[in-house]
DSSP file (Angstrom, degrees, kcal/mol; ACC not computed):
  #  RESIDUE AA STRUCTURE BP1 BP2  ACC     N-H-->O    O-->H-N    N-H-->O    O-->H-N    TCO  KAPPA ALPHA  PHI   PSI    X-CA   Y-CA   Z-CA
    1    1 A M     >        0   0    0      0, 0.0     4,-1.7     0, 0.0     5,-0.1   0.000 360.0 360.0 360.0 -49.1  100.5   79.3   81.5
    2    2 A F  H  >  +     0   0    0      1,-0.2     4,-2.2     2,-0.2     5,-0.1   0.871 360.0  54.4 -63.5 -35.2  104.2   78.7   81.2
    3    3 A T  H  > S+     0   0    0      1,-0.2     4,-2.3     2,-0.2    -1,-0.2   0.892 106.2  52.4 -63.6 -39.8  104.0   75.6   83.5
    4    4 A D  H  > S+     0   0    0      2,-0.2     4,-2.2     1,-0.2    -1,-0.2   0.864 107.5  52.5 -62.7 -35.4  101.2   74.2   81.2
    5    5 A L  H  X S+     0   0    0     -4,-1.7     4,-2.5     2,-0.2     5,-0.2   0.938 109.9  48.0 -61.5 -48.8  103.6   74.7   78.2
    6    6 A L  H  X S+     0   0    0     -4,-2.2     4,-2.4     1,-0.2    -2,-0.2   0.887 111.5  50.5 -61.6 -37.1  106.3   72.8   80.0
    7    7 A Q  H  X S+     0   0    0     -4,-2.3     4,-2.4     2,-0.2    -1,-0.2   0.889 109.4  50.7 -69.0 -37.8  103.9   70.0   80.9
    8    8 A N  H  X S+     0   0    0     -4,-2.2     4,-1.9     2,-0.2    -2,-0.2   0.904 112.4  45.6 -60.3 -45.6  102.7   69.7   77.3
    9    9 A V  H  X S+     0   0    0     -4,-2.5     4,-2.7     2,-0.2    -2,-0.2   0.918 113.1  51.9 -68.2 -40.7  106.3   69.5   76.0
   10   10 A A  H  X S+     0   0    0     -4,-2.4     4,-3.4     1,-0.2     5,-0.3   0.931 107.5  50.8 -61.3 -46.0  107.2   67.0   78.7
   11   11 A E  H  X S+     0   0    0     -4,-2.4     4,-1.5     2,-0.2    -1,-0.2   0.923 111.5  49.0 -58.6 -43.1  104.2   64.8   77.9
   12   12 A A  H  X S+     0   0    0     -4,-1.9     4,-0.8     2,-0.2     3,-0.4   0.967 114.0  45.0 -58.0 -52.9  105.2   64.8   74.2
   13   13 A V  H >X S+     0   0    0     -4,-2.7     3,-1.3     1,-0.2     4,-0.9   0.931 112.8  50.4 -57.8 -48.6  108.8   63.9   75.0
   14   14 A N  H 3< S+     0   0    0     -4,-3.4    -1,-0.2     1,-0.3    -2,-0.2   0.771 102.4  63.0 -63.4 -26.1  107.8   61.2   77.5
   15   15 A S  H 3< S+     0   0    0     -4,-1.5    -1,-0.3    -3,-0.4    -2,-0.2   0.740 107.9  40.1 -74.9 -22.7  105.5   59.7   75.0
   16   16 A V  H << S+     0   0    0     -3,-1.3     2,-0.7    -4,-0.8    -1,-0.2   0.522  88.4 107.8-100.5  -8.0  108.3   58.9   72.5
   17   17 A L     <  +     0   0    0     -4,-0.9     5,-0.1    -3,-0.2    -4,-0.0  -0.617  40.8 144.9 -77.9 119.6  110.8   57.7   75.2
   18   18 A T    >   -     0   0    0     -2,-0.7     3,-0.6     3,-0.3    -2,-0.0  -0.840  66.7 -96.7-136.2 172.2  111.2   53.9   75.0
   19   19 A P  T 3  S+     0   0    0      0, 0.0    -2,-0.0     0, 0.0    -1,-0.0   0.776 128.3  47.3 -63.1 -24.6  114.2   51.6   75.5
   20   20 A K  T 3  S+     0   0    0      2,-0.0     2,-0.3     0, 0.0    -3,-0.1   0.633 109.9  61.3 -85.5 -18.0  114.6   51.7   71.7
   21   21 A N    <   -     0   0    0     -3,-0.6    -3,-0.3    -5,-0.1     2,-0.3  -0.767  59.0-172.1-114.7 151.1  114.3   55.5   71.4
   22   22 A S        -     0   0    0     -2,-0.3     2,-0.4    -5,-0.1    -2,-0.0  -0.942   9.8-149.3-136.9 162.3  116.4   58.4   72.8
   23   23 A V        -     0   0    0     -2,-0.3     2,-0.6     2,-0.0    -2,-0.0  -0.998   4.7-149.7-132.7 136.4  115.9   62.2   72.7
   24   24 A L        -     0   0    0     -2,-0.4     2,-0.4     2,-0.0    -2,-0.0  -0.946  21.7-177.6-105.0 121.0  118.5   64.9   72.7
   25   25 A M        -     0   0    0     -2,-0.6     2,-0.6     2,-0.0    -2,-0.0  -0.976  18.0-163.7-125.0 132.7  117.3   67.9   74.4
   26   26 A I        +     0   0    0     -2,-0.4     2,-0.3     0, 0.0    -2,-0.0  -0.945  27.8 178.1-113.7 108.1  119.2   71.2   74.7
   27   27 A I        -     0   0    0     -2,-0.6     3,-0.1     1,-0.1    -2,-0.0  -0.814  37.2-177.5-119.5 151.5  117.5   73.2   77.5
   28   28 A Y  S    S+     0   0    0     -2,-0.3     2,-0.7     1,-0.1    -1,-0.1   0.521  77.4  73.3-111.5 -19.5  117.9   76.4   79.2
   29   29 A Y    >   -     0   0    0      1,-0.1     3,-1.0     2,-0.0     4,-0.2  -0.871  59.8-168.3-100.4 110.3  115.0   76.0   81.7
   30   30 A Q  G >  S+     0   0    0     -2,-0.7     3,-1.9     1,-0.2     4,-0.2   0.733  76.7  81.0 -69.5 -21.4  115.8   73.4   84.4
   31   31 A N  G >  S+     0   0    0      1,-0.3     3,-2.1     2,-0.2     4,-0.2   0.763  76.7  71.4 -59.6 -29.1  112.2   73.3   85.4
   32   32 A I  G X> S+     0   0    0     -3,-1.0     3,-1.7     1,-0.3     4,-1.7   0.766  84.0  68.9 -61.3 -26.3  111.4   71.0   82.6
   33   33 A L  G <4 S+     0   0    0     -3,-1.9    -1,-0.3     1,-0.3    -2,-0.2   0.567  84.5  70.9 -69.5  -9.0  113.2   68.2   84.4
   34   34 A H  G <4 S+     0   0    0     -3,-2.1    -1,-0.3    -4,-0.2    -2,-0.2   0.699 109.7  32.2 -75.6 -18.5  110.5   68.3   87.0
   35   35 A Y  T <4 S+     0   0    0     -3,-1.7     2,-0.5    -4,-0.2    -2,-0.2   0.657 116.9  59.5-107.2 -29.2  108.2   66.7   84.3
   36   36 A I     <  -     0   0    0     -4,-1.7    -1,-0.1   -23,-0.0   -25,-0.1  -0.907  64.4-158.0-107.7 130.1  110.8   64.6   82.4
   37   37 A K        -     0   0    0     -2,-0.5    -3,-0.1    -3,-0.1    -4,-0.1  -0.742  17.4-160.4-109.0  88.7  112.8   61.9   84.1
   38   38 A P        -     0   0    0      0, 0.0     3,-0.1     0, 0.0    -2,-0.0  -0.263  17.3-149.0 -66.6 151.4  116.0   61.4   82.0
   39   39 A S  S    S+     0   0    0      1,-0.3     2,-0.3     0, 0.0    -2,-0.0   0.704  86.7  20.7 -87.3 -22.4  118.0   58.2   82.3
   40   40 A L        -     0   0    0      2,-0.0     2,-0.4     0, 0.0    -1,-0.3  -0.990  65.7-169.7-149.7 136.3  121.2   60.1   81.4
   41   41 A I        -     0   0    0     -2,-0.3     2,-0.4    -3,-0.1     0, 0.0  -0.990   2.9-167.8-130.1 133.1  122.3   63.8   81.5
   42   42 A H        -     0   0    0     -2,-0.4     2,-0.5     2,-0.0    -2,-0.0  -0.970  14.1-151.0-114.4 138.9  125.4   65.5   80.1
   43   43 A I        -     0   0    0     -2,-0.4     7,-3.0     2,-0.0     2,-0.6  -0.932   1.6-154.7-111.7 129.5  126.1   68.9   81.1
   44   44 A I  E     +A   49   0A   0     -2,-0.5     2,-0.4     5,-0.2     5,-0.2  -0.891  23.3 162.4-102.4 126.0  128.0   71.4   78.9
   45   45 A E  E >   +A   48   0A   0      3,-2.4     3,-1.2    -2,-0.6    -2,-0.0  -0.985  66.8   0.7-143.3 129.6  129.8   74.1   80.7
   46   46 A G  T 3  S-     0   0    0     -2,-0.4     3,-0.1     1,-0.3    -1,-0.1   0.845 129.4 -59.4  62.7  30.3  132.6   76.3   79.4
   47   47 A H  T 3  S+     0   0    0      1,-0.2     2,-0.4     0, 0.0    -1,-0.3   0.689 116.5 113.5  72.4  17.6  132.3   74.5   75.9
   48   48 A L  E <   -A   45   0A   0     -3,-1.2    -3,-2.4    -5,-0.0     2,-0.5  -0.973  63.4-136.4-122.9 139.2  133.2   71.2   77.7
   49   49 A I  E      A   44   0A   0     -2,-0.4    -5,-0.2    -5,-0.2    -7,-0.0  -0.811 360.0 360.0 -94.3 128.0  130.9   68.2   78.0
   50   50 A G              0   0    0     -7,-3.0    -6,-0.1    -2,-0.5    -1,-0.1   0.411 360.0 360.0-117.3 360.0  131.0   66.7   81.5
């Protein structure tokens, strides 16, 4: 059931991703990245963006 939810969210995000659009996602579950293929990732750790 949780996997279905991740897939539904990923489909919605992927549907709006175009070369002219971008999406900012703040995630705690790394598993969603199995369904969304980001072109750029920033990681925040210890209040610093890397």
